[in-house]
Every structure is written in C-alpha cells, then in structure tokens.
C-alpha positions in Angstrom: 8.6 11.1 -16.2 7.7 12.7 -12.7 7.2 10.2 -10.1 4.2 9.9 -7.7 4.3 10.2 -3.8 2.4 7.5 -2.5 -0.1 7.2 0.1 0.5 4.7 2.9 -3.0 2.5 3.5 -3.1 -0.8 5.5 0.3 -1.6 4.7 0.8 -0.8 1.5 2.0 1.9 -0.5 -0.3 3.0 -3.4 -0.7 5.7 -6.0 -3.5 7.5 -5.2 -6.6 7.7 -7.4 -7.4 11.7 -7.4 -7.1 13.7 -9.9 -5.8 16.8 -8.0 -2.0 17.0 -7.1 0.7 19.2 -6.4 4.5 19.3 -7.4 7.1 18.9 -5.2 9.8 21.5 -5.9 13.6 21.6 -5.2 13.7 25.5 -3.7 17.7 25.7 -4.9 16.7 24.9 -8.6 13.0 24.5 -9.2 13.4 21.0 -10.1 10.2 18.9 -10.0 11.2 16.1 -7.8 7.8 14.3 -7.6 4.0 14.7 -7.6 2.2 14.7 -4.7 -1.8 13.7 -4.9 -4.4 15.2 -2.5 -6.5 12.0 -1.3 -9.8 11.4 -2.6 -12.7 11.1 0.2 -12.5 7.3 -0.2 -9.1 6.5 0.3 -9.5 8.7 3.4 -11.9 6.9 5.1 -10.1 3.3 4.0 -7.1 5.0 5.7 -8.9 5.9 9.0 -11.0 2.5 8.9 -7.6 0.5 8.4 -6.2 2.3 11.1 -9.1 1.4 13.6 -8.7 -2.3 12.9 -4.9 -2.1 13.4 -5.5 -0.4 16.7 -7.8 -2.9 17.7 -5.1 -5.4 17.5 -2.0 -3.5 18.6 -4.0 -2.3 21.9 -3.5 -5.3 23.5 0.0 -6.4 22.4 1.9 -6.2 25.7 4.2 -2.9 26.0 7.2 -4.6 26.2 6.7 -5.8 22.5 5.9 -2.2 21.6 9.3 -1.1 23.2 10.9 -3.8 20.8 9.3 -2.5 17.7 10.7 1.0 18.4 14.4 -0.3 19.4 14.6 -1.7 16.1 13.4 1.2 14.5 15.7 3.6 16.1 18.5 1.3 14.8 17.3 1.6 11.4 16.8 5.4 11.6 20.6 5.9 12.7 21.5 3.0 10.3 20.1 5.4 7.6 20.0 8.9 8.9 22.6 10.2 6.2 20.4 8.7 3.6 17.1 10.4 4.9 19.1 13.7 5.8 19.8 14.1 2.1 16.1 13.6 0.9 14.9 16.3 3.1 17.6 18.2 2.1 16.8 18.4 -1.8 13.4 19.5 -0.7 13.8 21.8 2.0 17.0 23.3 0.5 18.3 22.5 3.9 22.1 22.3 4.1 23.3 18.6 4.9 24.6 19.3 8.4 21.1 21.3 9.2 19.2 18.0 7.4 21.6 15.5 9.9 20.3 17.4 12.8 16.9 17.1 11.8 17.2 13.4 11.5 18.8 13.1 14.7 16.4 15.1 16.8 13.8 12.3 15.7 16.0 9.6 16.5 16.5 11.2 20.2 12.4 10.9 20.2 12.2 7.0 18.7 14.8 6.1 21.9 12.6 7.9 24.3 9.6 5.9 23.0 11.7 2.7 23.3 11.0 3.4 27.4 7.8 3.3 27.1 7.3 0.4 29.8 8.3 2.7 32.4 6.7 5.6 30.8 3.2 4.1 31.1 3.1 2.9 34.7 0.7 4.5 36.7 0.3 5.1 40.3 -1.6 3.8 43.3 -2.2 5.6 46.6 -3.6 3.8 49.7 -6.2 5.4 52.6 -7.2 8.5 50.3 -10.1 8.3 52.5 -11.1 5.7 55.2 -11.5 2.3 53.4 -10.3 4.0 49.9 -7.6 3.5 47.6 -7.1 4.9 44.2 -5.1 3.9 41.5 -4.6 5.3 37.7 -3.7 3.7 34.6 -2.4 4.8 31.2 -4.1 2.9 28.3 -4.3 3.8 24.5 -7.2 5.7 23.6 -7.6 5.2 19.6 -6.5 6.5 15.9 -4.8 9.8 16.4 -4.0 12.3 13.5 -0.7 14.0 12.9 0.0 17.2 10.9 3.5 18.4 10.2 5.0 21.2 8.6 7.4 21.6 6.1 10.4 22.8 8.1 11.4 19.8 9.8 9.9 16.8 7.7 11.9 14.2 9.6 12.3 15.3 13.2 8.6 16.2 13.6 6.6 13.2 12.3 9.0 11.7 14.2 7.8 13.5 17.4 4.2 12.1 16.6 3.8 8.7 15.3 6.5 6.7 17.3 5.1 7.9 20.2 1.3 7.6 19.5 1.9 4.0 18.5 4.2 2.6 21.2 1.5 4.0 23.4 -0.7 1.3 21.9 -2.4 3.9 19.4 -2.8 4.1 15.6 -2.3 6.9 13.7 -3.2 8.9 10.5 0.0 10.8 9.3 -0.2 14.1 7.1 3.1 15.5 6.2 3.1 18.7 4.4 2.3 18.6 0.7 5.5 20.5 0.0 7.7 18.1 1.8 6.5 14.7 1.4 9.3 12.1 0.7 11.7 12.2 3.7 8.5 11.2 5.6 7.5 8.3 3.0 11.1 6.8 3.5 10.6 7.3 7.3 7.4 5.0 7.0 9.2 2.3 4.8 11.9 1.9 7.9 8.9 1.8 10.1 7.5 -0.9 8.1 11.0 -2.4 7.8 11.1 -2.4 11.5 8.1 -4.6 12.0 5.1 -2.4 12.3 1.8 -3.7 11.8 0.1 -3.2 8.5 -2.2 -0.1 9.0 -1.0 0.8 12.2 0.0 4.2 10.6 -1.5 5.4 7.4 -0.1 8.3 5.1 -2.8 10.7 3.9 -1.0 13.7 1.2 -3.4 16.9 0.8 -4.1 20.3 1.8 -7.1 22.2 3.5 -10.0 20.0 2.4 -8.4 16.6 3.2 -7.3 18.0 6.8 -10.9 19.1 7.5 -12.3 15.8 6.7 -9.7 14.1 8.9 -10.5 16.5 11.8 -14.5 15.7 11.4 -13.6 12.0 10.9 -15.4 10.4 14.0 -13.0 7.5 14.1 -10.4 10.1 14.8 -9.9 10.7 18.5 -7.2 13.4 18.9 -5.2 15.6 16.9 -1.7 16.9 16.9 -0.3 19.7 14.7 2.6 21.8 14.2 2.2 24.9 12.0 1.4 28.4 11.5 -0.6 30.3 14.0 -3.9 30.9 12.3 -3.7 27.0 11.2 -3.2 25.9 14.7 -6.1 28.0 16.0 -8.4 26.6 13.3 -7.5 23.1 14.1 -7.7 23.5 18.0 -10.8 25.3 17.7 -12.2 22.7 15.5 -11.2 19.5 17.5 -12.1 20.7 20.5 -15.2 22.1 19.2 -15.8 18.2 18.6 -15.1 17.3 21.8 -11.9 15.5 20.7 -8.5 15.8 22.3 -5.7 18.6 20.4 -2.2 19.8 20.8 -1.1 22.5 18.9 2.1 24.2 18.4 2.2 27.2 16.5 4.8 29.7 15.0 6.5 31.4 17.5 8.6 34.8 17.2 11.8 34.6 19.2 13.6 37.2 21.5 17.3 37.6 22.7 18.0 39.5 25.5 21.8 40.4 25.2 23.0 41.7 28.9 25.8 44.1 29.6 27.9 40.9 31.4 27.4 38.4 28.7 30.2 36.7 26.8 30.5 38.4 23.4 31.8 35.5 21.6 29.5 33.0 22.8 26.4 35.6 22.3 27.6 36.6 18.5 28.0 32.5 17.6 24.8 32.0 18.8 23.0 34.9 17.1 24.6 34.0 13.7 23.2 30.3 14.1 20.2 31.0 15.4 19.0 33.6 13.0 19.9 31.5 9.7 19.8 27.9 11.0 16.6 26.5 8.5 16.9 29.9 6.8 15.4 31.4 9.6 12.5 29.0 8.8 12.0 27.6 12.0 10.5 28.4 15.9 14.0 28.2 17.2 15.2 31.0 15.5 15.9 34.6 16.7 14.0 37.4 15.1 14.3 40.2 17.4 17.5 40.8 19.3 17.7 43.3 22.3 20.7 44.8 23.4 20.9 46.4 26.7 23.3 49.0 27.6 27.4 49.1 25.8 26.5 45.8 24.0 24.4 47.3 21.3 28.1 48.3 20.0 28.0 44.7 19.3 25.7 45.1 16.3 28.5 46.3 14.2 30.2 43.3 14.7 27.4 41.1 14.3 26.8 42.9 10.7 30.4 42.0 9.4 29.8 38.1 10.8 26.4 37.9 9.1 28.0 40.0 6.0 30.3 36.6 5.5 28.2 33.8 5.2 25.5 33.0 2.6 23.3 30.5 1.6 24.0 27.9 -1.1 22.8 24.3 -2.3 22.5 21.5 0.0 25.4 19.7 -0.5 28.0 22.5 -0.8 29.6 22.4 2.3 30.6 26.6 2.1 26.8 27.1 2.4 25.9 28.5 5.8 22.4 27.8 5.1 19.8 26.8 1.8 17.1 28.4 0.4 13.6 29.3 1.5 10.9 27.1 0.8 9.0 29.0 -1.9 8.2 31.9 -4.0 6.2 33.3 -1.7 8.3 32.7 1.3 10.8 35.1 -0.3 7.8 37.4 -1.5 6.7 37.9 2.0 9.9 38.4 3.9 11.2 40.5 1.1 7.8 42.4 1.6 9.0 43.0 5.5 12.5 44.2 4.9 10.9 46.9 2.5 8.2 47.6 5.3 11.2 47.8 8.1 13.2 51.0 5.3 9.8 52.5 4.7 9.1 52.9 8.6 12.5 54.4 9.2 14.9 51.5 10.9 18.2 51.1 9.8 18.8 48.5 7.3 22.9 47.5 8.2 22.0 44.2 6.1 19.5 44.1 2.9 19.2 40.3 1.9 17.5 40.6 -1.0 18.3 40.0 -4.6 21.4 37.5 -3.8 21.7 34.8 -6.1 23.8 31.7 -5.8 26.3 31.1 -8.0 25.0 28.5 -10.7 21.7 28.4 -8.9 19.6 31.5 -10.4 16.3 30.1 -9.7 16.7 29.7 -6.5 14.4 30.9 -3.7 17.7 33.1 -2.2 17.8 35.6 0.7 20.9 36.9 1.9 21.2 37.4 5.6 19.6 40.9 6.9 19.9 43.0 9.8 17.6 46.3 11.1 18.8 48.6 13.9 16.4 51.2 15.5 13.4 49.3 15.5 10.6 50.6 17.3 8.1 48.4 19.0 5.2 49.8 17.0 6.9 49.0 13.7 5.4 46.2 11.6 8.8 44.5 10.4 
C-alpha cells in the first residue's frame, strides 16, 4: 500500500482525516512514493492552537536552553546527513552529491542558530538626549508560518524553523506537497533532539490550506520561498492583514563574462550553475553575456555541456537529475521551441532525452542558445 505522509500536530505524527490527497512521485520513474494529504480546516486550527500553547511556554525558556536544543539538533543532522539526502534525492530527483549539499547548507543554518544567545543581544545608548537613555530588546513574537518550495526540501525548511524557534517562537511548517518526505525526517530528528511537543507543527496542502494559514489570526508572520506570482500574492495578503512577511521569489540570473576572465574557471562555473538541481534553483545561470572575444568560448561551452547528461540519483555518472514534473518538462520544452521560432541559434536542444533504463523520467538534456536578442521570450 502507498504510505500516507503524516501531519505533525502537538508532537504526534498523525494521519489526516482529509479526503483530498496528492501522490508524491519519483520524477525519474513516476513511481508513487507516498500520498500527501491536504489538511482539513479543523486540523489546521488544531495545529495553530497547539503551536500557540507551545509558544507561551517556550518563549520563557532561557535562551541558553534554546541554544542547547540547536546544538543537539545539528549533531543529529550531521549523523543522518546521508540518510536525509537519499530521501530527498528520491523525491526531487537530485543526484546524491547535490542532495548532500542541500542538507549541509541547512545544517550550517542550524549551527548559526546555536549562537542565538549572542544574536539576540540588544543595545543600549546613554544620553541620547539630556537625562534620556535608550535600550532595545529582541523578543519572540508568537506563532510563525513557513512555506517552502520543492527544489530544496532540506535547506529551506532549515532556514526557517530552527531560527524561528531558537528566537523563542513556534512555527507552522507547510512543505511543498511535491516533496514532503525529507521534511518529515527533519522534524522527526527535531523531536529526537528534545523539541517540546507543538513547537513546530507540520501541515500539508495546497492553495486552500495556505490561504487559511495566512488568514489565521493567531499566526503573526510568514516566511515564503517560491515562484514570483505566489510570492507577490502571499506578501500582499499577509502585509494587508498587518502581519510580518518575508518572501523570496524566483530569480533569473545573468553572468557577464569579461575579456580578462579566466576561461577554465568561467567554463566550470557555467556548467555547474546551469545544470545543478536541473536548473531549478535561483542560483542557476540562465543568461550568459559574453563580452568581446569571449563569445568564442560558446563553442567550448557547447562541447562541455554535450559531454554531460542527467540520470538517476544514485548513478555516480549523472551530472544532474530529472525535472520535478511532466509539467515542468512541457514548460521548458515550450521555451526552447519559442527560442527557435524567434530566430535564436539553438546549439544544443535537450528535448527528447531519455536516460537509459528510465524511459518515464522527466528528462531534459543540456540546452544552449546564442544570438538571443533582448526582446526574445525565452
């Protein structure tokens, strides 16, 4: 039977009573890994109220005790790094090296949270006016909300709930419904490290669940990482409700290659940045501006990109993995066709690639254009 992804409410991993769910697919094989429920309204209310109760106790815990929780947690994450990486490699498609990096970048944030006693120090200034001194204090604010994307299911949740809870808050975490499995393991280890029940609650779902969470009166702030349209909507909605919000939206990065640049360094950086996470990350280089004679390097870049290919996560020869979904393949394939139709020079067309032994995967080979004009919609 397909396992159901649990909710985490008040320290218990429970099965949702929701009648609505979505399959979690391995993007290299289309195998169903699990079924993720879209939480009910009552389950969301229970999670928020539980987080509120946990916050009222946790905010009064000495900051040194909160730091010790982070010290225990980062030790567990290091011990289980490869296990977590293998879980997220299967449901994101990332190769193992990329997945290990995903987890490690999150561990670094938890290490930062271990310094919370120093990070939360306030400031004092004497005599800002006659007989007037000032001081500032950093204090927890309440129940926070974290909404995370599919492309970094370890790193980005670890950006959020360790820092929030180290500061004395509680958090509702809503991971991407496409890749929830690694986040479940992260929270199992957080519980094992000694996190109080209810300090972090995990809710699954889509747009309706996010809307309920954003509008809930007991949630005071929202952190989001994802696409530009969704980031705009979440920021506008939450700030319109007089709540705090930080929304990191998708990027389209450019690299300008100057004539005095070291060629080999540039080529290696371009290949790595282009195909890492199958290009599905904000650090990807999607546009290269060759200045002067460096345009001649496009031929060498074509050769280098032609020599690599995607593959299954545990194949050491695979340079990167599949795209997250069939829809993503269709969208990117459409952009490639758009470039061809608009007259750009397609040096590499990655459409139609099939990894040996995995014909159903969401594969796309490296793709490269030259002669792209500023007004082209690629």
